[in-house]
C-alpha positions in Angstrom: 122.6 56.3 40.7 122.3 57.9 43.9 121.7 60.9 44.9 125.3 61.9 45.6 126.5 61.2 42.8 124.2 63.1 41.5 125.0 66.1 42.7 128.6 65.6 42.5 128.3 65.3 39.1 125.6 68.3 38.0 127.1 70.8 36.2 127.6 75.0 37.2 124.4 76.9 36.9 122.0 73.6 38.1 122.4 73.2 41.5 119.6 74.0 43.7 119.7 77.1 45.6 118.9 75.5 49.5 121.8 73.5 49.1 124.2 74.0 52.0 127.6 74.0 50.9 129.9 70.6 52.0 133.2 71.0 52.7 134.4 68.5 50.0 133.2 70.6 47.8 134.8 73.1 49.2 137.9 70.7 49.0 137.2 70.8 45.1 137.8 74.0 44.7 141.7 73.8 45.6 142.8 76.0 42.8 140.6 79.0 44.3 141.4 78.6 47.9 145.3 78.2 46.9 145.2 81.5 45.0 143.6 83.0 48.0 146.3 82.0 49.9 149.0 82.9 47.6 147.9 86.5 47.1 147.5 86.4 50.8 150.6 85.7 51.4 152.3 88.4 49.1 149.4 90.8 50.5 151.4 90.1 53.8 155.1 90.6 52.7 153.8 93.9 50.7 152.2 95.0 54.0 155.2 94.3 56.0 157.4 96.2 53.4 155.3 99.1 52.7 155.4 99.3 56.7 152.5 101.9 57.1 151.6 101.4 60.9 154.2 100.9 64.1 153.1 97.3 64.7 154.6 94.0 62.2 151.9 92.1 62.8 149.3 94.6 61.6 151.1 95.2 58.9 151.3 91.9 57.5 147.6 90.9 58.8 146.3 93.8 56.9 147.8 93.7 53.7 146.7 89.4 54.0 143.7 90.7 54.5 143.0 93.7 52.1 144.7 91.2 49.3 142.3 88.0 49.6 139.5 89.1 47.4 141.9 89.2 45.0 143.3 86.4 45.5 140.4 84.5 45.2 139.4 86.0 41.7 142.3 84.8 40.9 141.9 81.4 42.0 138.3 82.0 40.7 139.9 82.6 36.8 142.0 79.4 37.4 139.1 77.0 38.3 137.2 78.4 35.6 139.8 78.6 32.7 139.3 74.8 32.0 135.8 74.2 30.4 135.4 70.9 31.6 136.0 71.7 35.7 133.8 75.0 34.4 130.9 72.6 34.2 131.6 70.9 37.2 132.1 73.8 39.5 129.5 73.8 42.3 127.7 77.5 42.5 127.0 77.3 46.4 130.6 76.6 47.7 131.8 79.5 45.6 129.7 81.6 46.9 130.5 81.0 50.4 134.0 81.5 50.0 133.7 84.6 47.7 131.8 85.9 50.7 134.5 85.3 53.5 137.1 86.8 51.3 135.4 90.2 50.3 134.0 90.6 54.0 137.3 89.7 55.5 138.5 92.8 52.5 135.3 95.3 53.5 136.0 94.1 57.6 139.6 95.1 57.4 139.2 97.7 54.9 136.7 99.7 57.0 136.7 98.8 60.3 140.3 97.8 60.9 142.2 100.8 58.5 140.2 103.9 60.2 141.5 102.6 63.5 144.6 102.2 62.7 144.6 105.5 61.0 143.1 107.3 64.2 145.5 106.2 66.4 148.6 106.9 64.3 147.3 110.4 64.0 147.1 111.0 67.9 150.3 109.8 67.7 151.7 112.4 65.1 150.1 115.1 66.9 151.7 113.9 70.4 154.6 113.6 68.8 154.9 117.2 67.0 152.9 119.2 69.5 154.6 122.9 69.2 156.9 124.3 71.7 155.0 126.7 74.2 151.4 125.4 73.1 150.6 124.1 76.2 148.3 126.1 79.1 149.1 122.7 81.3 149.1 119.3 82.3 147.0 118.0 85.2 147.8 114.0 86.4 145.0 111.7 88.2 145.4 108.2 89.7 145.5 106.3 87.0 141.3 105.7 87.3 140.8 109.9 87.1 139.5 110.3 90.4 142.1 112.4 92.2 144.0 115.0 90.6 147.4 114.6 92.1 149.1 117.7 90.4 148.9 120.0 87.8 151.8 121.6 85.9 151.8 124.9 84.2 155.6 126.2 84.5 156.8 127.2 81.3 160.0 124.9 81.5 158.2 122.0 82.8 155.8 122.0 79.7 158.2 122.8 77.3 160.3 119.9 78.5 157.3 117.4 78.5 156.6 119.0 74.0 160.1 118.1 73.4 160.5 114.9 75.2 156.7 114.1 73.0 159.2 113.9 69.7 160.6 110.7 71.1 157.0 108.6 71.6 156.7 105.6 68.8 154.2 103.3 68.0 154.1 100.6 70.7 151.8 97.2 71.6 152.1 96.0 74.9 152.4 92.4 75.6 150.5 91.1 78.5 152.2 94.3 80.7 152.8 94.6 84.5 152.6 98.3 85.3 154.6 99.3 88.6 153.2 102.7 88.5 150.2 104.5 86.7 148.8 108.0 86.2 146.1 109.7 84.3 147.0 112.8 82.5 144.8 115.8 80.4 146.9 117.5 78.3 145.4 121.4 78.0 146.7 122.3 74.6 145.9 123.6 71.0 143.3 120.4 71.3 142.7 118.2 74.5 144.7 114.8 75.1 144.0 112.6 77.5 146.8 109.5 77.9 147.5 107.2 80.4 150.9 106.9 81.4 152.9 103.4 83.2 155.9 102.4 84.7 156.2 98.9 83.2 159.2 96.9 85.3 160.4 95.1 81.9 161.3 99.0 80.6 162.8 100.7 83.9 163.6 103.5 81.5 160.5 103.7 79.6 157.1 105.3 80.1 154.3 103.6 78.2 151.3 105.6 77.3 147.7 104.9 75.5 145.3 107.2 73.8 142.3 107.1 76.1 138.8 108.6 76.5 137.5 108.7 80.0 133.8 109.5 80.0 132.6 108.3 84.1 133.7 104.6 85.0 134.5 103.6 81.5 137.8 104.1 79.1 137.9 103.7 75.8 141.4 103.3 73.9 142.7 104.6 70.9 146.6 103.0 70.2 149.5 103.1 73.0 153.5 104.3 72.6 156.4 104.2 74.4 159.4 107.2 75.0 162.7 106.6 76.8 162.9 110.2 77.0 159.8 110.8 78.8 160.7 109.0 82.0 163.3 111.5 83.0 160.9 114.5 82.8 158.6 112.2 84.7 160.5 111.3 87.6 161.5 115.3 88.0 158.3 116.7 87.7 156.0 113.8 88.2 156.8 111.1 90.5 157.9 112.9 93.7 154.9 115.4 93.5 152.5 112.7 93.4 154.2 110.1 95.8 153.9 113.3 98.1 150.3 113.8 97.0 149.4 110.4 97.4 150.8 110.3 100.9 149.0 112.7 102.3 
């Protein structure tokens, strides 16, 4: 009997820990794979139905990723439910698949979810600004190097706050921006934004939550608003154009 036959016939628990998992062994664990994939698909569907975030892809992928460890355990239970299969199940491929499943779940739980929660909190904070809570809004060029104008009039600030009620989460796809500004909102807390005119959305403003430090910019989610566009046209666009021309 050759070595290959010996390896295939080894019972679970008798493998050498130094052996590298082979894809043929992974394929032999098709029940584990099927269990993981089916539960992953169900998790993605639940994510779409619950819809905790604005982006459908995020909801689907997060639901699927969080369900993957459960799917792995279901598939492993199916694999080991037969004494005959249990004795021939290779350990290292099981460990390999388990690390992938639980690693994906942990990365989503402790990495992706907190990031999306923070983005949602920023969006809610902008959309729920109290009226008459702002001291001013300062607009710069896109890179934050040159101040273009500062708005402190109460009527204009109140109009800005009301327009922000319309902001909704948005994920730009290959955007083509015509005009851009960097804005600093002086209110209950300082909010930094990048605001853009997008040629495919002529009646809206596309914005990003940002944090600028020197020449670097960090992004914390994006939004779109129809009500902000007329406010920008009235208070920002013309004044900024005159300033840029001078």
